[in-house]
TIRO-2110 file (N, C-alpha, C; in Angstrom, 1 decimal):
// TIRO-2110
-14.9, -8.4, -27.4, N, 1, A
-14.5, -7.7, -26.2, CA, 1, A
-15.5, -8.1, -25.1, C, 1, A
-15.0, -8.7, -24.0, N, 2, A
-15.8, -9.1, -22.9, CA, 2, A
-16.2, -7.9, -22.0, C, 2, A
-17.4, -8.0, -21.5, N, 3, A
-17.9, -7.0, -20.5, CA, 3, A
-18.6, -7.7, -19.4, C, 3, A
-18.5, -7.0, -18.2, N, 4, A
-19.1, -7.6, -17.0, CA, 4, A
-20.6, -7.6, -17.1, C, 4, A
-21.2, -8.6, -16.5, N, 5, A
-22.7, -8.7, -16.5, CA, 5, A
-23.2, -8.4, -15.1, C, 5, A
-22.3, -8.1, -14.2, N, 6, A
-22.7, -7.7, -12.8, CA, 6, A
-22.6, -6.1, -12.7, C, 6, A
-23.3, -5.5, -11.8, N, 7, A
-23.4, -4.1, -11.7, CA, 7, A
-22.2, -3.4, -11.0, C, 7, A
-21.0, -3.5, -11.7, N, 8, A
-19.8, -2.8, -11.3, CA, 8, A
-19.4, -1.9, -12.5, C, 8, A
-19.1, -0.7, -12.2, N, 9, A
-18.8, 0.3, -13.3, CA, 9, A
-17.3, 0.4, -13.5, C, 9, A
-16.9, 0.8, -14.7, N, 10, A
-15.5, 1.2, -15.0, CA, 10, A
-14.6, 0.0, -15.1, C, 10, A
-15.1, -1.2, -15.4, N, 11, A
-14.2, -2.4, -15.5, CA, 11, A
-13.8, -2.6, -17.0, C, 11, A
-12.5, -2.7, -17.2, N, 12, A
-12.0, -3.1, -18.5, CA, 12, A
-11.4, -4.4, -18.4, C, 12, A
-12.1, -5.5, -18.8, N, 13, A
-11.6, -6.8, -18.6, CA, 13, A
-10.5, -7.2, -19.5, C, 13, A
-10.3, -6.4, -20.6, N, 14, A
-9.2, -6.7, -21.6, CA, 14, A
-8.0, -5.8, -21.5, C, 14, A
-7.8, -5.1, -20.4, N, 15, A
-6.7, -4.2, -20.4, CA, 15, A
-6.0, -4.2, -19.0, C, 15, A
-5.0, -3.5, -18.9, N, 16, A
-4.3, -3.3, -17.6, CA, 16, A
-5.0, -2.2, -16.9, C, 16, A
-5.2, -2.4, -15.6, N, 17, A
-6.0, -1.5, -14.7, CA, 17, A
-5.2, -0.2, -14.5, C, 17, A
-5.9, 0.9, -14.5, N, 18, A
-5.3, 2.2, -14.2, CA, 18, A
-4.8, 2.3, -12.7, C, 18, A
-3.8, 3.0, -12.5, N, 19, A
-3.3, 3.2, -11.1, CA, 19, A
-3.1, 4.7, -10.8, C, 19, A
-3.1, 5.0, -9.5, N, 20, A
-2.7, 6.3, -9.1, CA, 20, A
-1.6, 6.1, -8.0, C, 20, A
-0.6, 7.0, -8.0, N, 21, A
0.5, 6.9, -7.0, CA, 21, A
0.1, 7.6, -5.7, C, 21, A
0.4, 6.9, -4.6, N, 22, A
0.1, 7.5, -3.3, CA, 22, A
1.3, 8.4, -2.9, C, 22, A
1.3, 8.9, -1.7, N, 23, A
2.4, 9.8, -1.3, CA, 23, A
3.8, 9.2, -1.2, C, 23, A
3.8, 7.9, -1.1, N, 24, A
5.1, 7.1, -1.1, CA, 24, A
5.5, 6.7, -2.5, C, 24, A
4.7, 7.1, -3.5, N, 25, A
5.1, 6.7, -4.9, CA, 25, A
4.7, 5.3, -5.3, C, 25, A
3.8, 4.7, -4.5, N, 26, A
3.4, 3.3, -4.8, CA, 26, A
2.1, 3.4, -5.6, C, 26, A
2.1, 2.6, -6.7, N, 27, A
1.0, 2.5, -7.6, CA, 27, A
-0.2, 1.8, -6.9, C, 27, A
-1.3, 2.5, -6.8, N, 28, A
-2.5, 1.9, -6.2, CA, 28, A
-3.6, 1.8, -7.3, C, 28, A
-4.2, 0.6, -7.5, N, 29, A
-5.2, 0.5, -8.6, CA, 29, A
-6.4, 1.3, -8.3, C, 29, A
-7.1, 1.8, -9.3, N, 30, A
-8.3, 2.6, -9.1, CA, 30, A
-9.5, 1.8, -8.9, C, 30, A
-9.4, 0.5, -9.1, N, 31, A
-10.5, -0.4, -8.8, CA, 31, A
-9.9, -1.6, -7.9, C, 31, A
-10.8, -2.2, -7.2, N, 32, A
-10.3, -3.3, -6.3, CA, 32, A
-11.3, -3.7, -5.3, C, 32, A
-11.0, -4.4, -4.4, N, 33, A
-9.7, -4.9, -4.0, CA, 33, A
-9.2, -6.1, -4.8, C, 33, A
-7.9, -6.5, -4.6, N, 34, A
-7.4, -7.7, -5.3, CA, 34, A
-8.3, -8.8, -4.9, C, 34, A
-8.6, -9.7, -5.8, N, 35, A
-9.5, -10.8, -5.6, CA, 35, A
-10.9, -10.5, -5.9, C, 35, A
-11.2, -9.3, -6.3, N, 36, A
-12.6, -9.0, -6.8, CA, 36, A
-12.9, -9.8, -8.0, C, 36, A
-14.1, -10.4, -8.0, N, 37, A
-14.5, -11.2, -9.1, CA, 37, A
-15.8, -10.7, -9.8, C, 37, A
-15.9, -11.1, -11.1, N, 38, A
-17.1, -10.7, -11.8, CA, 38, A
-17.3, -11.8, -12.9, C, 38, A
-18.5, -11.9, -13.4, N, 39, A
-18.8, -12.8, -14.5, CA, 39, A
-19.0, -11.9, -15.7, C, 39, A
-18.7, -12.4, -16.9, N, 40, A
-18.8, -11.6, -18.1, CA, 40, A
-19.7, -12.3, -19.1, C, 40, A
-20.1, -11.5, -20.2, N, 41, A
-21.0, -12.0, -21.2, CA, 41, A
-20.4, -13.2, -22.0, C, 41, A
-19.1, -13.4, -21.9, N, 42, A
-18.6, -14.6, -22.7, CA, 42, A
-18.6, -15.9, -21.9, C, 42, A
-19.2, -15.9, -20.7, N, 43, A
-19.3, -17.1, -19.9, CA, 43, A
-18.2, -17.4, -19.0, C, 43, A
-17.2, -16.4, -18.9, N, 44, A
-16.0, -16.6, -18.1, CA, 44, A
-16.1, -15.9, -16.8, C, 44, A
-15.5, -16.4, -15.8, N, 45, A
-15.3, -15.7, -14.5, CA, 45, A
-14.0, -14.9, -14.5, C, 45, A
-14.0, -13.7, -14.0, N, 46, A
-12.7, -12.9, -14.0, CA, 46, A
-12.4, -12.6, -12.6, C, 46, A
-11.1, -12.6, -12.3, N, 47, A
-10.6, -12.2, -11.0, CA, 47, A
-9.5, -11.1, -11.2, C, 47, A
-9.6, -10.1, -10.3, N, 48, A
-8.7, -9.0, -10.3, CA, 48, A
-7.4, -9.4, -9.5, C, 48, A
-6.3, -9.3, -10.2, N, 49, A
-5.0, -9.7, -9.5, CA, 49, A
-3.9, -8.9, -10.0, C, 49, A
-2.7, -9.0, -9.4, N, 50, A
-1.5, -8.3, -9.7, CA, 50, A
-0.5, -9.3, -10.4, C, 50, A
0.1, -8.9, -11.5, N, 51, A
1.1, -9.7, -12.2, CA, 51, A
2.3, -9.8, -11.3, C, 51, A
2.8, -11.0, -11.0, N, 52, A
4.0, -11.2, -10.3, CA, 52, A
5.2, -11.3, -11.2, C, 52, A
5.0, -11.3, -12.5, N, 53, A
6.0, -11.4, -13.5, CA, 53, A
5.5, -10.9, -14.8, C, 53, A
6.3, -10.7, -15.8, N, 54, A
5.8, -10.3, -17.1, CA, 54, A
4.9, -11.5, -17.6, C, 54, A
3.7, -11.1, -18.1, N, 55, A
2.7, -12.0, -18.6, CA, 55, A
2.2, -11.5, -20.0, C, 55, A
2.3, -12.4, -21.0, N, 56, A
1.8, -12.0, -22.3, CA, 56, A
0.3, -12.1, -22.4, C, 56, A
-0.3, -11.4, -23.3, N, 57, A
-1.7, -11.4, -23.5, CA, 57, A
-2.2, -12.8, -23.9, C, 57, A
-3.3, -13.2, -23.4, N, 58, A
-3.9, -14.5, -23.7, CA, 58, A
-3.0, -15.7, -23.3, C, 58, A
-2.2, -15.5, -22.3, N, 59, A
-1.3, -16.6, -21.8, CA, 59, A
-2.2, -17.6, -21.0, C, 59, A
-2.3, -18.8, -21.5, N, 60, A
-3.2, -19.8, -20.9, CA, 60, A
-2.7, -20.5, -19.7, C, 60, A
-1.5, -20.2, -19.3, N, 61, A
-0.9, -21.0, -18.2, CA, 61, A
-0.7, -20.1, -17.0, C, 61, A
-1.5, -19.1, -16.8, N, 62, A
-1.4, -18.2, -15.7, CA, 62, A
-2.0, -18.9, -14.5, C, 62, A
-1.4, -18.7, -13.3, N, 63, A
-2.0, -19.2, -12.1, CA, 63, A
-2.2, -18.0, -11.2, C, 63, A
-3.2, -18.0, -10.4, N, 64, A
-3.5, -16.9, -9.5, CA, 64, A
-3.6, -17.4, -8.1, C, 64, A
-2.7, -16.9, -7.2, N, 65, A
-2.6, -17.4, -5.8, CA, 65, A
-3.9, -16.9, -5.1, C, 65, A
-4.6, -17.9, -4.4, N, 66, A
-5.9, -17.6, -3.8, CA, 66, A
-5.9, -16.8, -2.6, C, 66, A
-4.7, -16.6, -2.0, N, 67, A
-4.6, -15.7, -0.8, CA, 67, A
-4.0, -14.4, -1.0, C, 67, A
-3.0, -14.3, -2.0, N, 68, A
-2.3, -13.0, -2.3, CA, 68, A
-2.8, -12.4, -3.5, C, 68, A
-3.5, -13.1, -4.4, N, 69, A
-4.0, -12.7, -5.7, CA, 69, A
-2.9, -12.1, -6.6, C, 69, A
-1.7, -12.8, -6.5, N, 70, A
-0.6, -12.5, -7.4, CA, 70, A
-0.6, -13.6, -8.5, C, 70, A
-0.6, -13.1, -9.8, N, 71, A
-0.6, -14.0, -10.9, CA, 71, A
0.8, -14.3, -11.4, C, 71, A
1.0, -15.5, -11.8, N, 72, A
2.3, -15.9, -12.4, CA, 72, A
2.0, -16.6, -13.7, C, 72, A
3.0, -16.6, -14.6, N, 73, A
2.8, -17.1, -16.0, CA, 73, A
3.2, -18.6, -16.1, C, 73, A
2.8, -19.4, -15.1, N, 74, A
3.1, -20.8, -15.2, CA, 74, A
2.1, -21.6, -14.5, C, 74, A
1.8, -22.8, -15.1, N, 75, A
1.0, -23.8, -14.4, CA, 75, A
-0.3, -23.5, -13.9, C, 75, A
-1.1, -22.9, -14.7, N, 76, A
-2.5, -22.5, -14.2, CA, 76, A
-3.5, -22.7, -15.3, C, 76, A
-4.7, -22.2, -15.0, N, 77, A
-5.8, -22.3, -15.9, CA, 77, A
-6.5, -20.9, -16.2, C, 77, A
-5.8, -19.9, -15.8, N, 78, A
-6.3, -18.5, -16.1, CA, 78, A
-5.7, -17.9, -17.3, C, 78, A
-6.4, -17.0, -18.0, N, 79, A
-6.0, -16.3, -19.1, CA, 79, A
-5.8, -14.8, -18.8, C, 79, A
-4.7, -14.2, -19.2, N, 80, A
-4.5, -12.8, -19.0, CA, 80, A
-5.2, -12.0, -20.2, C, 80, A
-5.9, -10.9, -19.9, N, 81, A
-6.6, -10.2, -20.9, CA, 81, A
-5.7, -9.2, -21.7, C, 81, A
-4.5, -8.9, -21.1, N, 82, A
-3.6, -8.0, -21.8, CA, 82, A
-2.2, -8.4, -21.4, C, 82, A
-1.2, -7.9, -22.2, N, 83, A
0.2, -8.1, -21.8, CA, 83, A
0.5, -7.2, -20.6, C, 83, A
1.1, -7.8, -19.6, N, 84, A
1.4, -7.1, -18.3, CA, 84, A
2.8, -7.2, -17.9, C, 84, A
3.3, -6.1, -17.4, N, 85, A
4.7, -6.1, -16.8, CA, 85, A
4.5, -6.6, -15.3, C, 85, A
5.6, -7.0, -14.7, N, 86, A
5.5, -7.4, -13.3, CA, 86, A
5.0, -6.2, -12.5, C, 86, A
4.1, -6.4, -11.6, N, 87, A
3.5, -5.3, -10.8, CA, 87, A
2.2, -4.7, -11.3, C, 87, A
1.9, -4.9, -12.6, N, 88, A
0.7, -4.4, -13.2, CA, 88, A
-0.5, -5.1, -12.6, C, 88, A
-1.7, -4.4, -12.6, N, 89, A
-2.9, -5.0, -12.1, CA, 89, A
-3.8, -5.2, -13.3, C, 89, A
-4.6, -6.3, -13.3, N, 90, A
-5.6, -6.5, -14.3, CA, 90, A
-6.5, -7.7, -14.0, C, 90, A
-7.2, -8.1, -15.0, N, 91, A
-8.2, -9.2, -14.9, CA, 91, A
-7.7, -10.4, -15.5, C, 91, A
-8.0, -11.6, -14.9, N, 92, A
-7.6, -12.9, -15.4, CA, 92, A
-8.9, -13.7, -15.5, C, 92, A
-9.1, -14.4, -16.6, N, 93, A
-10.3, -15.1, -16.8, CA, 93, A
-10.1, -16.6, -16.7, C, 93, A
-11.2, -17.3, -16.3, N, 94, A
-11.2, -18.7, -16.1, CA, 94, A
-12.6, -19.2, -16.4, C, 94, A
-12.7, -20.4, -17.0, N, 95, A
-14.1, -21.0, -17.2, CA, 95, A
-14.9, -21.0, -15.9, C, 95, A
-16.1, -20.6, -16.0, N, 96, A
-16.9, -20.5, -14.8, CA, 96, A
-17.8, -21.8, -14.6, C, 96, A
-17.7, -22.7, -15.5, N, 97, A
-18.5, -23.9, -15.4, CA, 97, A
-17.6, -25.1, -15.5, C, 97, A
END
């Protein structure tokens, strides 16, 4: 299990992020913003993003858009830490070196 080596609390790098609904019923992640990055004890860099489609756990072909921070399960170099449904929030890892 990876854990962050930077001083941010409450980060689960291997799971889907918790959300709370706002008054309009929209799910808002309890950590953020999108694009937040951290380094972990396993030597990987993680970026917080939203799944743009269903993504399986440890999918090695995820790509993360650098301006919207939406992840897709095609043509990339990121790994998903957990299985995600479209619209879920979570952490995606990439080699940091």
